[in-house]
C-alpha positions as protocol buffer text, in pm:
chain_id: "A"
residue {
  index: 1
  type: MET
  ca { x: 4 y: -10 z: -2 }
}
residue {
  index: 2
  type: LEU
  ca { x: 119 y: 343 z: -75 }
}
residue {
  index: 3
  type: THR
  ca { x: -21 y: 668 z: 94 }
}
residue {
  index: 4
  type: VAL
  ca { x: 16 y: 1020 z: -9 }
}
residue {
  index: 5
  type: ASN
  ca { x: -66 y: 1293 z: 236 }
}
residue {
  index: 6
  type: LEU
  ca { x: -127 y: 1638 z: 76 }
}
residue {
  index: 7
  type: ARG
  ca { x: -182 y: 1940 z: 291 }
}
residue {
  index: 8
  type: TYR
  ca { x: -383 y: 2213 z: 78 }
}
residue {
  index: 9
  type: THR
  ca { x: -331 y: 2576 z: 215 }
}
residue {
  index: 10
  type: GLY
  ca { x: -527 y: 2871 z: 104 }
}
residue {
  index: 11
  type: ALA
  ca { x: -686 y: 3174 z: 250 }
}
residue {
  index: 12
  type: ASN
  ca { x: -1009 y: 3293 z: 369 }
}
residue {
  index: 13
  type: GLY
  ca { x: -1162 y: 2939 z: 394 }
}
residue {
  index: 14
  type: SER
  ca { x: -1052 y: 2842 z: 31 }
}
residue {
  index: 15
  type: ALA
  ca { x: -907 y: 2488 z: 124 }
}
residue {
  index: 16
  type: ARG
  ca { x: -1244 y: 2394 z: 286 }
}
residue {
  index: 17
  type: ALA
  ca { x: -1435 y: 2532 z: -1 }
}
residue {
  index: 18
  type: PHE
  ca { x: -1225 y: 2324 z: -228 }
}
residue {
  index: 19
  type: VAL
  ca { x: -1309 y: 1985 z: -23 }
}
residue {
  index: 20
  type: CYS
  ca { x: -1671 y: 2099 z: -26 }
}
residue {
  index: 21
  type: GLU
  ca { x: -1675 y: 2130 z: -415 }
}
residue {
  index: 22
  type: MET
  ca { x: -1484 y: 1812 z: -447 }
}
residue {
  index: 23
  type: THR
  ca { x: -1740 y: 1634 z: -239 }
}
residue {
  index: 24
  type: ASP
  ca { x: -2056 y: 1817 z: -372 }
}
residue {
  index: 25
  type: THR
  ca { x: -1966 y: 1741 z: -744 }
}
residue {
  index: 26
  type: GLY
  ca { x: -1930 y: 1385 z: -677 }
}
residue {
  index: 27
  type: THR
  ca { x: -1558 y: 1379 z: -750 }
}
residue {
  index: 28
  type: VAL
  ca { x: -1457 y: 1236 z: -412 }
}
residue {
  index: 29
  type: ALA
  ca { x: -1686 y: 942 z: -455 }
}
residue {
  index: 30
  type: ALA
  ca { x: -1558 y: 889 z: -804 }
}
residue {
  index: 31
  type: ILE
  ca { x: -1207 y: 871 z: -693 }
}
residue {
  index: 32
  type: ARG
  ca { x: -1301 y: 639 z: -415 }
}
residue {
  index: 33
  type: ALA
  ca { x: -1465 y: 401 z: -665 }
}
residue {
  index: 34
  type: GLU
  ca { x: -1134 y: 376 z: -873 }
}
residue {
  index: 35
  type: PRO
  ca { x: -981 y: 43 z: -877 }
}
residue {
  index: 36
  type: GLY
  ca { x: -689 y: 30 z: -629 }
}
residue {
  index: 37
  type: ASN
  ca { x: -821 y: 329 z: -421 }
}
residue {
  index: 38
  type: ILE
  ca { x: -808 y: 230 z: -41 }
}
residue {
  index: 39
  type: ARG
  ca { x: -863 y: 564 z: 124 }
}
residue {
  index: 40
  type: TYR
  ca { x: -938 y: 925 z: 23 }
}
residue {
  index: 41
  type: GLU
  ca { x: -1027 y: 1130 z: 329 }
}
residue {
  index: 42
  type: TYR
  ca { x: -1000 y: 1495 z: 409 }
}
residue {
  index: 43
  type: TYR
  ca { x: -916 y: 1632 z: 762 }
}
residue {
  index: 44
  type: GLN
  ca { x: -939 y: 1997 z: 883 }
}
residue {
  index: 45
  type: SER
  ca { x: -625 y: 2128 z: 1085 }
}
residue {
  index: 46
  type: ILE
  ca { x: -706 y: 2225 z: 1434 }
}
residue {
  index: 47
  type: GLU
  ca { x: -413 y: 2454 z: 1452 }
}
residue {
  index: 48
  type: ASP
  ca { x: -443 y: 2601 z: 1113 }
}
residue {
  index: 49
  type: PRO
  ca { x: -798 y: 2649 z: 987 }
}
residue {
  index: 50
  type: GLU
  ca { x: -660 y: 2738 z: 638 }
}
residue {
  index: 51
  type: THR
  ca { x: -507 y: 2386 z: 586 }
}
residue {
  index: 52
  type: VAL
  ca { x: -692 y: 2065 z: 487 }
}
residue {
  index: 53
  type: LEU
  ca { x: -503 y: 1727 z: 501 }
}
residue {
  index: 54
  type: LEU
  ca { x: -590 y: 1460 z: 236 }
}
residue {
  index: 55
  type: ILE
  ca { x: -495 y: 1115 z: 315 }
}
residue {
  index: 56
  type: ASP
  ca { x: -488 y: 928 z: -13 }
}
residue {
  index: 57
  type: SER
  ca { x: -396 y: 547 z: -4 }
}
residue {
  index: 58
  type: TRP
  ca { x: -365 y: 312 z: -308 }
}
residue {
  index: 59
  type: ARG
  ca { x: -299 y: -71 z: -339 }
}
residue {
  index: 60
  type: ASP
  ca { x: 27 y: 12 z: -535 }
}
residue {
  index: 61
  type: GLN
  ca { x: 210 y: 221 z: -788 }
}
residue {
  index: 62
  type: ALA
  ca { x: 19 y: 99 z: -1097 }
}
residue {
  index: 63
  type: ALA
  ca { x: -306 y: 231 z: -910 }
}
residue {
  index: 64
  type: ILE
  ca { x: -180 y: 580 z: -850 }
}
residue {
  index: 65
  type: ASP
  ca { x: -52 y: 582 z: -1229 }
}
residue {
  index: 66
  type: ALA
  ca { x: -388 y: 520 z: -1342 }
}
residue {
  index: 67
  type: HIS
  ca { x: -554 y: 761 z: -1120 }
}
residue {
  index: 68
  type: HIS
  ca { x: -300 y: 1029 z: -1221 }
}
residue {
  index: 69
  type: ALA
  ca { x: -397 y: 934 z: -1597 }
}
residue {
  index: 70
  type: SER
  ca { x: -756 y: 949 z: -1533 }
}
residue {
  index: 71
  type: PRO
  ca { x: -988 y: 1256 z: -1640 }
}
residue {
  index: 72
  type: MET
  ca { x: -1032 y: 1324 z: -1260 }
}
residue {
  index: 73
  type: MET
  ca { x: -694 y: 1482 z: -1235 }
}
residue {
  index: 74
  type: ALA
  ca { x: -802 y: 1767 z: -1477 }
}
residue {
  index: 75
  type: VAL
  ca { x: -1098 y: 1833 z: -1251 }
}
residue {
  index: 76
  type: ILE
  ca { x: -873 y: 1839 z: -939 }
}
residue {
  index: 77
  type: ALA
  ca { x: -601 y: 2061 z: -1094 }
}
residue {
  index: 78
  type: ALA
  ca { x: -872 y: 2314 z: -1205 }
}
residue {
  index: 79
  type: LEU
  ca { x: -1008 y: 2335 z: -872 }
}
residue {
  index: 80
  type: ARG
  ca { x: -686 y: 2382 z: -714 }
}
residue {
  index: 81
  type: GLU
  ca { x: -627 y: 2670 z: -927 }
}
residue {
  index: 82
  type: LYS
  ca { x: -989 y: 2808 z: -876 }
}
residue {
  index: 83
  type: TYR
  ca { x: -923 y: 2810 z: -508 }
}
residue {
  index: 84
  type: ASP
  ca { x: -565 y: 2917 z: -537 }
}
residue {
  index: 85
  type: LEU
  ca { x: -441 y: 2628 z: -318 }
}
residue {
  index: 86
  type: HIS
  ca { x: -70 y: 2548 z: -232 }
}
residue {
  index: 87
  type: MET
  ca { x: 43 y: 2211 z: -143 }
}
residue {
  index: 88
  type: THR
  ca { x: 290 y: 2012 z: 37 }
}
residue {
  index: 89
  type: VAL
  ca { x: 324 y: 1630 z: -22 }
}
residue {
  index: 90
  type: GLU
  ca { x: 461 y: 1348 z: 186 }
}
residue {
  index: 91
  type: ARG
  ca { x: 460 y: 969 z: 50 }
}
residue {
  index: 92
  type: PHE
  ca { x: 463 y: 662 z: 276 }
}
residue {
  index: 93
  type: VAL
  ca { x: 490 y: 301 z: 225 }
}
residue {
  index: 94
  type: GLY
  ca { x: 231 y: 96 z: 424 }
}
residue {
  index: 95
  type: ILE
  ca { x: 339 y: -112 z: 736 }
}
residue {
  index: 96
  type: GLY
  ca { x: 283 y: -439 z: 534 }
}
residue {
  index: 97
  type: GLU
  ca { x: 604 y: -374 z: 369 }
}
residue {
  index: 98
  type: ASN
  ca { x: 780 y: -418 z: 700 }
}
residue {
  index: 99
  type: GLU
  ca { x: 607 y: -677 z: 906 }
}
residue {
  index: 100
  type: GLY
  ca { x: 857 y: -656 z: 1179 }
}
residue {
  index: 101
  type: ASP
  ca { x: 688 y: -331 z: 1281 }
}
residue {
  index: 102
  type: ARG
  ca { x: 365 y: -506 z: 1328 }
}
residue {
  index: 103
  type: ARG
  ca { x: 450 y: -611 z: 1690 }
}
residue {
  index: 104
  type: PHE
  ca { x: 441 y: -239 z: 1784 }
}
residue {
  index: 105
  type: ILE
  ca { x: 77 y: -187 z: 1641 }
}
residue {
  index: 106
  type: ARG
  ca { x: -211 y: -227 z: 1875 }
}
residue {
  index: 107
  type: GLU
  ca { x: -526 y: -287 z: 1659 }
}
C-alpha cells in the first residue's frame, strides 16, 4: 500500500471550499470508486484552519498511475487553481512492507 498526504493551504476558507466542491460534485466518490483506491479522506487542521489534509491511499503504484492518468486529475487541477491552493506532499509505504513493525501496532 502507498499513502500520500497532501496538505492544501489557502486563504479565507478556500481549502475548505475546495473540499466541499470536490465532495458536492461527486469527484471524491468517483475517486474512491477507482480500482486500487483504499482511502481518500480529508481532515481539517485544528491548529491552522486554512489547511486541509488529504490522506490518499492506493493498493500500489500502478493504481496511483492510473488515477493520475484519469480525467479526474484535470478536474482536481482546475479546482486547485480556482481556489488558489498551495500544497505540500509526503509519501509513505504501508506497514505491510515491513512486517517486523507489526508487533508495535495495537489494533
